[in-house]
PAKOLPA-614589 format. One line per field, with one value per residue (C-alpha): x, y, z. Coordinates in Angstrom, 3 decimals, decimal comma. Example, Ala and Ser with C-alpha at 12.3 -4.5 7.8 and 13.67 -1.06 7.14 Angstrom:
xx	[12,300/13,670]
yy	[-4,500/-1,060]
zz	[7,800/7,140]
//
This chain:
xx	[-93,160/-93,368/-95,209/-95,021/-92,534/-93,388/-95,138/-98,440/-101,502/-103,695/-104,482/-104,494/-100,881/-97,790/-95,793/-93,129/-89,429/-87,221/-83,987/-84,201/-85,296/-85,417/-86,436/-89,518/-90,498/-89,855/-92,304/-95,009/-94,488/-94,888/-98,245/-99,369/-98,580/-100,124/-103,330/-103,582/-102,895/-101,047/-100,067/-98,034/-96,177/-95,436/-94,067/-91,721/-90,310/-90,195/-87,964/-89,888/-89,350/-90,345/-91,544/-88,593/-87,878/-85,005/-82,620/-80,800/-78,108/-80,692/-80,242/-83,278/-83,797/-86,653/-89,630/-90,488/-93,782/-95,434/-95,010/-96,666/-99,611/-102,308/-100,404/-97,234/-99,109/-100,657/-97,209/-95,689/-98,652/-98,331/-94,587/-95,134/-97,786/-95,577/-92,594/-94,751/-95,898/-92,284/-91,168/-94,032/-92,864/-89,209/-87,349/-85,466/-82,057/-83,212/-84,902/-81,471/-80,395/-83,286/-84,167/-82,356/-84,016/-86,307/-88,352/-90,114/-88,085/-84,824/-86,026/-86,907/-83,653/-81,589/-83,102/-82,382/-78,739/-78,441/-79,801/-79,159/-75,940/-74,609/-75,781/-72,704/-73,779/-77,338/-76,103/-74,072/-77,188/-79,157/-76,408/-76,469/-80,247/-80,311/-77,824/-80,140/-83,019/-81,167/-79,809/-83,097/-84,317/-86,815/-85,350/-86,567/-88,218/-89,473/-93,179/-94,624/-95,724/-92,268/-90,579/-92,917/-92,430/-88,649/-89,068/-91,373/-88,947/-86,270/-88,696/-89,825/-86,243/-85,438/-88,554/-87,537/-84,309/-86,273/-85,390/-88,499/-89,414/-92,516/-95,223/-94,338/-90,654/-91,548/-93,929/-91,226/-88,670/-90,942/-91,452/-87,696/-86,874/-89,047/-87,254/-87,308/-90,234/-92,384/-91,381/-94,604/-96,668/-94,431/-94,877/-98,653/-98,818/-96,614/-98,809/-102,153/-101,479/-100,283/-97,353/-97,379/-100,719/-100,850/-101,129/-98,503/-101,170/-102,965/-99,714/-99,261/-102,781/-102,232/-98,942/-100,395/-103,358/-101,000/-98,884/-101,930/-102,741/-99,191/-99,260/-102,546/-101,104/-98,010/-100,168/-102,309/-99,221/-97,781/-101,021/-101,012/-97,428/-98,375/-101,334/-99,087/-96,596/-99,357/-100,701/-97,193/-96,579/-99,837/-99,018/-95,569/-97,011/-99,501/-96,750/-94,571/-97,488/-98,166/-94,471/-94,392/-97,439/-95,761/-92,598/-94,540/-96,382/-93,119/-91,516/-94,472/-94,165/-90,412/-90,916/-93,472/-91,108/-88,234/-90,466/-91,633/-88,086/-86,954/-89,723/-88,872/-85,228/-86,119/-88,528/-87,537/-84,000/-82,453/-84,677/-83,309/-83,483/-81,043/-80,867/-80,525/-78,387/-79,472/-79,272/-79,390/-82,175/-84,664/-86,394/-87,220/-85,729/-82,237/-82,663/-80,935/-81,798/-78,608/-80,558/-82,321/-79,849/-82,711]
yy	[-94,248/-93,550/-90,271/-90,521/-87,705/-86,955/-88,284/-89,920/-88,799/-91,484/-94,153/-96,795/-96,037/-96,713/-93,698/-92,881/-93,009/-90,611/-91,607/-89,045/-89,349/-93,135/-93,414/-91,288/-93,347/-96,637/-95,760/-94,642/-97,725/-100,021/-98,426/-98,677/-102,400/-103,205/-101,425/-103,551/-106,915/-107,521/-110,977/-109,240/-107,239/-110,405/-111,953/-108,959/-108,748/-112,480/-115,054/-116,399/-119,950/-120,241/-123,679/-126,052/-129,733/-131,903/-133,232/-136,541/-134,980/-133,723/-130,082/-127,829/-126,560/-124,434/-126,386/-126,185/-124,419/-127,503/-129,217/-126,448/-127,397/-124,927/-123,757/-123,259/-121,128/-119,073/-118,323/-117,488/-115,255/-113,318/-112,897/-111,556/-109,122/-107,778/-107,439/-105,669/-103,085/-102,280/-102,035/-99,661/-97,310/-96,862/-95,068/-96,707/-96,375/-98,260/-100,859/-101,780/-102,645/-105,015/-106,403/-109,686/-110,240/-113,262/-112,636/-109,501/-109,734/-109,787/-106,770/-104,859/-105,805/-104,729/-101,253/-101,107/-102,056/-99,545/-96,600/-97,577/-99,440/-101,848/-102,373/-100,475/-97,384/-97,865/-97,927/-94,782/-93,023/-94,175/-92,920/-89,462/-89,245/-90,425/-87,663/-85,163/-86,530/-86,322/-82,811/-81,506/-78,290/-75,590/-72,164/-69,227/-67,451/-70,631/-71,471/-74,816/-75,881/-75,344/-77,107/-80,093/-80,398/-80,629/-83,156/-85,394/-85,346/-86,804/-89,419/-90,464/-90,793/-93,028/-95,144/-95,703/-97,188/-99,357/-97,204/-96,232/-94,400/-94,978/-92,324/-91,547/-91,131/-88,620/-86,734/-86,374/-85,362/-82,586/-81,252/-81,304/-79,451/-76,415/-73,160/-71,627/-69,365/-72,526/-73,987/-73,014/-74,714/-77,799/-78,086/-77,705/-80,501/-82,828/-82,296/-82,563/-85,302/-88,887/-88,707/-92,485/-92,342/-88,736/-88,889/-86,858/-85,038/-83,995/-82,536/-80,649/-79,224/-78,113/-76,397/-74,620/-73,375/-72,021/-70,400/-68,545/-67,320/-66,037/-64,303/-62,587/-61,454/-60,083/-58,289/-56,726/-55,571/-54,092/-52,224/-50,872/-49,672/-47,893/-46,224/-44,974/-43,647/-41,805/-40,270/-39,221/-37,714/-35,746/-34,469/-33,409/-31,598/-29,742/-28,696/-27,541/-25,564/-23,865/-23,088/-21,593/-19,433/-18,166/-17,373/-15,512/-13,483/-12,649/-11,686/-9,400/-7,647/-7,281/-5,697/-3,258/-2,214/-1,713/0,344/2,506/3,124/3,968/6,558/8,174/8,473/10,141/12,787/13,230/14,869/17,171/20,229/23,563/25,565/26,945/25,522/28,347/28,129/29,371/33,102/33,728/35,870/34,447/37,683/38,211/41,659/40,318/38,476/40,463/40,030/40,335/41,116/44,117/44,930/45,405]
zz	[-32,201/-28,485/-27,985/-24,205/-23,514/-19,904/-16,863/-17,715/-15,790/-17,381/-14,792/-17,541/-18,534/-16,435/-15,205/-17,778/-16,870/-18,840/-17,138/-14,328/-10,694/-10,644/-6,981/-7,647/-10,698/-8,894/-6,118/-8,566/-10,727/-7,725/-6,877/-10,494/-10,828/-7,443/-8,469/-11,620/-10,041/-6,800/-8,057/-10,757/-8,117/-6,125/-9,290/-9,810/-6,282/-5,494/-7,100/-10,076/-11,221/-14,864/-16,055/-16,018/-16,432/-15,271/-17,885/-17,734/-15,554/-13,072/-14,040/-14,368/-17,900/-19,353/-20,605/-24,257/-24,925/-26,325/-22,951/-20,886/-18,752/-17,701/-14,611/-16,645/-19,158/-16,341/-14,873/-18,251/-19,117/-15,846/-16,378/-19,897/-18,670/-15,868/-18,190/-20,784/-18,220/-17,316/-20,941/-21,791/-19,030/-20,074/-22,863/-25,727/-24,062/-20,979/-23,154/-24,517/-20,975/-20,273/-23,720/-23,042/-19,641/-19,507/-16,372/-15,120/-11,900/-13,839/-15,815/-12,647/-10,908/-13,930/-13,790/-10,058/-10,594/-13,441/-11,475/-7,855/-8,674/-6,099/-2,539/-1,377/-3,313/-2,069/1,521/0,874/-0,437/2,591/4,888/3,294/3,445/7,063/7,856/6,128/8,199/11,495/10,835/9,453/11,076/10,212/9,458/11,549/8,592/6,879/6,823/7,931/4,449/2,960/5,872/5,666/1,895/2,327/5,138/3,092/0,143/2,426/3,793/0,300/-0,930/2,043/1,511/-2,124/-0,742/1,725/4,743/6,694/9,887/11,988/12,249/15,877/14,959/12,247/14,564/17,205/14,589/13,292/16,821/17,480/14,280/15,066/16,060/19,558/18,688/18,505/21,873/23,662/20,938/21,026/24,792/24,445/21,842/23,895/26,965/25,169/22,597/22,641/20,222/19,751/17,929/16,673/12,844/11,006/8,977/12,199/13,512/10,246/10,491/14,088/13,227/10,188/12,249/14,905/12,201/10,849/14,368/14,852/11,475/12,355/15,687/13,967/11,389/14,136/16,024/12,843/12,163/15,739/15,318/12,097/13,836/16,640/14,121/12,250/15,501/16,541/13,104/13,222/16,720/15,566/12,554/14,783/17,197/14,321/12,888/16,248/16,641/13,150/13,967/17,126/15,205/12,527/15,176/16,940/13,641/12,860/16,230/15,729/12,315/13,733/16,542/14,120/11,842/14,742/15,963/12,462/12,073/15,426/14,437/11,133/12,418/16,045/15,913/18,617/19,462/18,185/21,373/23,870/27,268/29,704/32,720/36,076/36,279/32,564/31,138/28,856/27,946/24,334/24,504/24,666/21,366/18,571/14,932/12,895/9,744/11,174/13,895/16,249]
//
């Protein structure tokens, strides 16, 4: 029973193919086989001639095992080893496709045809990926790491289909895809660096460092804006408080004035005395008491 249900992280086991993402598996499998024995990889990608012998009609036919010489056995052994590695990396459904294959190359090519189909389909895939590459741009709010990850996924997919770009082409493409806010940095890199020899990873490091600097600058500016807002708010609160104090003082004075006027109106009515005209007597003798008639 095959217990290998996912990607193997054991360097002694081939990467497992579950039927999905063939291009990714193909690239990893190539590295794995090359690390074991590069002669095995040559045997898989080159046309392998298994031990043959000419019949009476001059046609090449497979040798019988009992006629193998040492070199024949070496070739057959290498073919069996390479084929075994491939078989151990695939699921049971894919095994049904390649079980009748004789050579490791035939086994490998059958998987390619199954998952990459014909050359026409392969060219169509390449065309779509090349379009993605050419139209690739970094979004204004996207970070460098995310942008670079998307870019590398396109590059890896193209490499799996045998379409490659040189390092200098990728460096220039990355610089072209950056938004307008990066133009000063792009100009600085183009003036200071030789783009023909600038490693892609060095460019990535330079861009990420610049991104951190810009983020710090933005953070500092945001903090300064918040400080100014706080100062303005405090000043406004102080002014409002002083205005309220003035209003309260004015209201207190107004209440006191109203109270004073009200008290004057209550106790300060018209005086009860006669106003004498010129020539009239004001002697007390002329005052008559009606009660006493005196």
